[in-house]
Every structure is written in C-alpha cells, then in structure tokens.
Phi, psi and omega in degrees: 000135173248147175212159176221151182218144170229128180216139175204152178282163174301144179308130180094350178254146176273330182248147177256141173275358176263140179212161179225165183217139172224120177234112181268127175249185182287326182234005180205158176233130177259128175243139177223149175221130179230156177225107175294139182300137183080211177211174178087201190299314182291325176293318178296321179298313179297317179298318181294319177299317179297315181292320177298318180294315179298319178298316181298325185251021189304334183277348181284163172303150186304318181296326177288322175301315179301317179297317178298318179296319179302314179295319182292337186263002184303328181269009180247182175282351177091172181219164161255150194207141172231135178236129180235124176244125175257115181263102188292315182290317181280351183054046178231158173232141181231144180217138167227144180209145177229129178089199187267041167278128181261155174221134178236133181239140172236089189232155177300319177252124183308135180220115187233068178287161177228164172256140182270145178300136178155182180222122177288123184105347181230296182225092181273118180281173170289123186244141177255138175271127178266132182233135178212171178285152176238133176235143176307135182098343175299144182236137179231134179240116172260139182207151179274176181288359173283356179247131177287126185291356179297345179298338178305324184269002179273073184300325180299315178296312184295328180273329184289314186274099181278326182282127183302321180294316179296322179293317178301315180295319181293319178297315180296317182295317186271335187234009179285146178252177175278077184200172168301141182231138169211128176231127179237117181251127182242130179220000000 
C-alpha cells in the first residue's frame, strides 16, 4: 500500500484540529482521518485522543473502534471521523464515517461510501459499515471539510497525479480552504 498525506493548520494557528492515522497490520491497513470541532488547541486535543484510541483498538471491527472513540471523546468537544480498512488478503475495503469527512474513490468496481451526520463524542448516529471489493491500483481519498469537494469532478487532476503524495498535495493546493486541512490518499 502506498499513501500520501497533506496536513496543515488554519492560517494563524500553530496546531491543526485535523489528524490522520495509518496502522499497518499483516493482512490489512487501517487509515483514519479526524477533524476536531472548531480549530486550535482544543480541536487538536480531541483529534489526538481519537487517533490514539483508534490506534489502540485498530484490530477491532470498524464499528467497535468508532464506539471506543465515542466513549474516549465524551469530555472533549468531539470530532468527525472516517475510518478506512484495506484488507489485502481478503481483497476488500471497509469504511465507516461520522460527520463531514469526505471520501472519494477511484476503483475498478464502484464503491460509494458515505459519512453519517453526527459527532463522535457527542451524538453518535446509527452508522452502517460500507464494504466493497479492493483491487490493486484502486485509489481512495479521505479529506476534511478544509477541502472543497469539487475536486471529485477534476478528472484531469485525479488521472494525472499517479503518486499518492503528489495527489494529496495537488488537491490541497488547488482545493484547500482557509481552514485546517487534511488530505489522505491511499493507493
């Protein structure tokens, strides 16, 4: 698995409320992206708690990881969160998401997961896990609300940038807003 990431805080802030996670296992890789509500120190604190909790429970099913994070975040302002597990041996991909974490897929077999409205740590909705086939070369882009989702329709950009790091940087450069930004590209 190759991945690339671009992350930066909102202009004027030293800390970002956006964070990402990559945990490589023997037969699967867990990717996570969170956005602490608001920006600055308290948003960064909530994001870090979420990532630490997800890392600690990475081997569990995605819905259980989400439940553990929800409990760990109760004393914070909460986060929105997306978790993507690529199961290499089983050739499957799984996704769960809460809040405005976006996901864009460029896959051989269409895969269109969504994130459900809510806040992890405050109001966790009933969440469905999306499961689809995974083929080598499939690309998944997780991104925070600091990225304008119009990049989905920029086929020239998505096809031109083959390297995950270059694609993450190009999406952030061309579609980033004045907010905390995090883009995680998985290929």
